[in-house]
C-alpha positions as CSV (number, residue, x, y, z in Angstrom):
1,M,1.4,-21.6,-17.9
2,A,-2.0,-20.5,-18.5
3,S,-1.7,-17.5,-16.0
4,K,1.9,-16.7,-16.9
5,K,0.7,-16.1,-20.7
6,I,-2.1,-13.5,-19.2
7,L,0.3,-11.7,-17.0
8,F,2.2,-11.2,-20.3
9,A,-0.4,-10.3,-22.5
10,A,-1.2,-7.7,-20.0
11,A,1.8,-6.3,-19.6
12,L,1.5,-5.0,-23.3
13,A,-0.2,-2.1,-22.3
14,L,2.9,-0.5,-20.8
15,C,3.5,0.1,-24.5
16,S,0.9,2.8,-24.6
17,A,2.4,5.4,-22.2
18,T,3.1,8.5,-24.3
19,S,4.0,12.1,-24.1
20,A,4.0,15.2,-26.3
21,I,7.4,15.9,-28.2
22,A,9.5,18.9,-27.8
23,Q,12.8,17.8,-29.2
24,S,14.0,15.1,-31.3
25,D,17.5,13.4,-31.4
26,F,19.6,10.9,-33.3
27,G,22.2,8.7,-31.7
28,V,24.4,5.6,-32.2
29,W,24.8,3.1,-29.5
30,T,27.6,0.5,-29.5
31,E,28.6,-2.2,-26.9
32,I,31.3,-5.2,-27.3
33,G,30.5,-8.1,-23.7
34,V,31.6,-11.4,-22.8
35,E,29.7,-14.1,-21.2
36,K,30.5,-16.8,-19.5
37,S,28.6,-20.0,-18.6
38,F,29.3,-22.3,-16.3
39,N,26.3,-24.3,-16.6
40,K,23.1,-24.5,-17.7
41,K,21.4,-22.4,-14.5
42,F,24.2,-20.1,-14.1
43,S,26.7,-17.7,-15.8
44,L,28.4,-14.3,-15.9
45,E,29.1,-11.5,-18.4
46,A,30.6,-8.2,-18.5
47,S,30.3,-5.3,-21.0
48,V,31.8,-1.8,-22.6
49,E,29.0,0.7,-24.1
50,N,29.2,3.7,-26.5
51,R,26.8,6.1,-26.5
52,M,26.7,9.2,-29.3
53,A,24.2,12.0,-29.1
54,N,23.7,15.1,-30.9
55,N,22.8,13.5,-34.4
56,A,26.2,11.1,-33.6
57,T,28.4,13.7,-33.6
58,Q,29.4,14.0,-29.6
59,P,30.2,11.4,-27.1
60,Q,27.2,11.1,-24.2
61,R,27.9,8.0,-22.6
62,W,30.4,5.3,-21.4
63,N,29.3,2.4,-19.3
64,A,31.3,-0.5,-17.6
65,A,28.9,-3.3,-16.2
66,I,29.1,-6.7,-14.7
67,G,26.8,-9.4,-13.4
68,G,25.6,-12.7,-13.1
69,S,22.3,-14.5,-13.8
70,Y,20.5,-17.7,-12.5
71,K,17.8,-19.6,-13.6
72,P,16.0,-21.6,-11.2
73,L,13.4,-22.8,-13.4
74,K,13.2,-23.4,-16.9
75,W,11.2,-20.2,-17.3
76,L,12.2,-18.3,-14.2
77,K,15.8,-16.3,-14.5
78,L,17.5,-13.8,-11.7
79,G,20.1,-11.8,-12.3
80,A,21.8,-8.8,-10.7
81,G,25.1,-6.6,-11.5
82,Y,26.8,-3.2,-11.2
83,V,27.4,-0.5,-13.7
84,F,29.6,2.2,-13.7
85,I,28.5,5.1,-16.2
86,Y,30.3,8.2,-17.3
87,N,27.4,10.2,-18.8
88,R,27.9,13.5,-20.8
89,N,25.3,16.7,-19.4
90,F,24.9,19.0,-22.8
91,Q,24.1,22.4,-22.3
92,E,20.8,23.4,-20.2
93,A,19.3,26.8,-20.3
94,E,16.6,27.1,-17.2
95,E,14.2,30.1,-17.2
96,K,14.3,32.2,-13.8
97,Y,10.8,34.3,-13.8
98,K,10.0,37.8,-12.0
99,E,8.4,37.5,-8.8
100,N,6.7,39.5,-6.3
101,D,7.6,40.2,-2.5
102,E,5.8,36.8,-1.2
103,G,7.7,34.8,-4.1
104,E,4.8,34.6,-6.2
105,I,5.7,34.4,-10.2
106,V,4.5,37.2,-11.8
107,L,2.6,37.3,-15.0
108,G,2.4,39.4,-17.9
109,K,-0.7,41.1,-19.6
110,D,-0.8,38.3,-21.9
111,G,-1.2,36.1,-19.1
112,K,2.2,34.4,-19.4
113,P,5.3,34.6,-16.9
114,I,7.7,37.2,-17.0
115,I,11.0,36.4,-17.8
116,E,13.7,37.9,-15.4
117,G,16.8,35.6,-17.4
118,Y,18.4,32.4,-17.2
119,N,20.5,29.9,-15.9
120,V,22.7,28.3,-18.6
121,D,24.5,25.5,-17.4
122,H,27.8,24.8,-19.5
123,G,27.9,21.0,-20.8
124,Y,30.0,18.8,-17.7
125,W,30.7,15.0,-17.4
126,R,29.2,13.3,-14.4
127,P,30.1,10.0,-12.8
128,R,27.2,7.4,-12.0
129,H,27.1,4.2,-9.7
130,R,24.4,1.8,-10.7
131,A,23.1,-1.8,-9.0
132,Y,20.4,-3.7,-10.4
133,F,18.5,-6.5,-9.4
134,D,16.3,-8.6,-11.6
135,V,13.6,-10.7,-12.2
136,Q,12.7,-12.4,-15.6
137,G,9.9,-15.0,-16.5
138,K,10.0,-16.4,-20.4
139,V,7.6,-18.2,-22.2
140,D,7.0,-20.5,-25.6
141,V,4.4,-20.1,-27.9
142,G,4.9,-21.9,-31.4
143,R,7.8,-20.3,-32.9
144,F,7.7,-17.2,-30.5
145,S,9.3,-16.4,-27.0
146,I,7.7,-13.8,-24.8
147,S,9.6,-12.5,-21.9
148,L,8.6,-10.2,-19.1
149,R,11.5,-8.8,-17.1
150,E,11.1,-6.1,-13.6
151,R,14.7,-4.5,-13.2
152,Y,15.4,-2.6,-9.8
153,L,18.2,0.1,-10.2
154,Y,19.6,2.0,-7.9
155,N,21.3,4.7,-9.6
156,Y,24.1,7.2,-7.1
157,Y,25.1,10.3,-8.6
158,V,28.4,11.7,-7.8
159,E,29.1,15.5,-6.6
160,T,30.4,17.5,-9.3
161,E,30.9,21.1,-10.7
162,A,29.2,22.8,-13.4
163,L,30.4,26.3,-15.2
164,R,26.9,28.1,-15.3
165,D,26.3,31.7,-16.9
166,K,23.8,34.2,-15.7
167,Y,21.6,36.5,-17.4
168,R,19.5,39.1,-15.6
169,N,17.4,41.9,-16.4
170,P,15.5,42.4,-19.8
171,S,16.8,45.3,-21.4
172,Q,14.5,48.7,-20.6
173,P,14.0,51.7,-23.1
174,G,16.6,54.7,-22.7
175,Y,19.5,52.0,-21.2
176,S,23.0,52.7,-22.5
177,G,25.5,50.1,-21.1
178,N,26.4,46.7,-22.4
179,L,23.6,44.4,-23.3
180,Y,24.7,40.2,-23.0
181,P,22.1,38.9,-25.5
182,F,20.5,35.1,-24.8
183,N,17.8,33.0,-26.8
184,G,16.6,36.2,-28.5
185,M,16.6,38.8,-25.9
186,E,19.5,41.3,-24.4
187,F,19.9,41.6,-20.8
188,M,21.3,44.4,-18.8
189,K,23.4,41.8,-16.2
190,Y,25.4,39.2,-16.9
191,E,28.5,36.9,-14.6
192,Q,29.2,33.4,-14.4
193,E,29.6,31.1,-11.3
194,M,30.7,27.4,-10.5
195,D,27.4,25.8,-9.7
196,T,27.5,22.5,-7.7
197,K,25.6,19.4,-8.8
198,K,25.1,17.7,-5.5
199,A,25.3,13.8,-4.9
200,K,21.6,12.3,-5.1
201,S,20.2,8.6,-5.3
202,K,17.8,7.6,-7.3
203,H,15.5,4.2,-7.1
204,S,13.8,3.2,-10.3
205,L,11.7,0.0,-11.4
206,R,12.4,-0.9,-15.4
207,T,9.9,-3.1,-16.9
208,R,10.4,-4.7,-20.2
209,L,8.3,-7.0,-22.4
210,Q,10.0,-8.4,-25.5
211,V,8.9,-11.1,-28.3
212,E,11.4,-13.0,-30.2
213,Y,10.8,-15.4,-33.0
214,D,12.9,-18.4,-34.0
215,I,13.0,-18.5,-37.8
216,K,13.2,-22.3,-38.6
217,G,16.8,-23.3,-40.1
218,V,18.2,-19.3,-40.2
219,P,20.7,-18.1,-37.6
220,L,18.7,-15.0,-37.2
221,T,16.4,-13.7,-34.2
222,P,14.4,-11.1,-34.9
223,F,12.6,-9.4,-31.8
224,V,10.8,-6.5,-30.5
225,S,10.4,-4.8,-27.3
226,C,8.9,-2.2,-25.1
227,E,10.2,-1.2,-21.9
228,L,8.4,1.3,-19.3
229,T,10.9,3.4,-16.6
230,N,9.0,4.4,-13.1
231,E,10.7,6.5,-10.2
232,L,10.1,4.2,-7.2
233,S,11.5,7.5,-5.4
234,N,8.4,9.5,-6.2
235,A,5.5,7.5,-6.2
236,M,5.7,5.0,-9.0
237,Q,6.0,8.4,-11.2
238,Y,6.6,7.4,-15.3
239,D,9.9,8.4,-16.3
240,K,10.3,7.3,-20.1
241,V,9.2,4.8,-22.2
242,R,11.1,2.8,-24.6
243,A,10.7,0.6,-27.7
244,Q,13.1,-1.6,-30.0
245,A,13.0,-4.0,-33.2
246,G,15.9,-5.8,-33.8
247,V,17.6,-8.8,-34.9
248,E,20.1,-10.9,-33.2
249,W,22.7,-13.5,-35.2
250,K,24.4,-16.2,-34.2
251,I,27.2,-16.3,-36.6
252,N,28.1,-19.3,-34.1
253,K,27.8,-20.9,-30.7
254,K,30.4,-18.1,-29.4
255,H,30.1,-15.3,-31.6
256,I,26.5,-13.4,-31.6
257,L,26.0,-10.2,-33.3
258,S,22.7,-7.9,-32.8
259,G,21.4,-4.9,-34.4
260,A,18.3,-2.7,-33.4
261,Y,16.0,0.5,-33.7
262,L,15.3,2.6,-30.6
263,Y,13.0,4.5,-29.8
264,Q,12.8,6.8,-26.0
265,N,10.5,9.4,-25.2
266,E,11.4,10.9,-21.3
267,N,8.8,12.5,-19.2
268,Q,8.5,16.3,-19.6
269,E,7.2,16.9,-15.8
270,I,10.2,15.2,-14.3
271,G,12.8,16.3,-16.8
272,P,13.7,17.5,-20.3
273,N,10.9,16.4,-22.7
274,E,13.1,14.8,-25.6
275,S,12.7,12.0,-27.7
276,L,15.6,9.7,-29.0
277,H,15.5,8.0,-31.9
278,A,19.0,5.5,-32.2
279,I,20.4,2.8,-33.9
280,K,22.2,0.0,-31.6
281,L,24.6,-2.1,-32.7
282,G,26.4,-4.7,-30.4
283,Y,29.0,-8.0,-30.1
284,K,29.1,-10.6,-27.7
285,F,31.6,-13.4,-27.2
286,K,30.6,-16.5,-24.8
287,F,32.5,-19.0,-23.6
C-alpha cells in the first residue's frame, strides 16, 4: 500500500508541464451517459457528448462512446471502449516562406523568413474512430480518494477534403493588376483548390491523476484532476495538458449530475499553440 501511495504522489509532477500561450478560447462541453452495473466488478456504459467552441458559439465536436470496465481487485479497475468522433476543424492559415534553389528558407534583412504567401484551409468536419484501453489504481486516504489512470488511445482519422485558398507573390511596386488581401498583406496571385487530408493514425498515452473528497453526510463530491497526453508514435512527445476542478452531485442511486471548470493547453511544437477554458456539464443515469 505504501508503494502505491508513493507512486500517486510522484505522479503530481505531471501537472508541471507548461507551454507559452498564443491564443485562448472558451467552450462548453455537455455529456449525457448511462451505466449498467451487473455486479460489483463488471459494468457497461454509453454516452454522447457535444463540445461548443469559439466562445461557445459554434459546435466543434460530437462524440458517441460505448465501453466497459472490470474490477479484479478493490483498488484496481480495467477498462476498454470505442468512441466515434465527428470533429470540426476551423479555418487554418499556414505561412509559406520564400526558398532558394536548394530549398532553404530565405531570410530578410531583419533576419526573419520572407513570407511568399499563405495556404488557408476553410473549416471542415472530419470523422475519427477511437479505441481505448486503460488501467486505474485507487487508494483512500481518510476522506480523500486518490486515483491514477493510464489510458492508451488509438485514433484513426478518416480521409476527407477541404477547400483551400492559396495566396502567393506579395505585391511589388509598380504592379497594377488585381490584388488579393490577406492577414495585412496584399498578394498578386490567388487560386482555390480542394486539398485532400489523408487518412492517418495516432497512438497516445493519457495519464490522469485525480483527487476526490467525500463530504460526510453531503451528496456532493468535489474533485480536481490533472491529465497529460503524450504521443507514443512520436517518441512520447508531450501533446497537451488538461486540468479540471469540479463537483459531482449524486441526487440518488440512479441520477448523477456533474459540473467542472476545465483548462487545456496544447504543445506548440506539434500543433496550434492554443489554450482552452471550458465549462463541463454532465448527467449520468445508473441502473
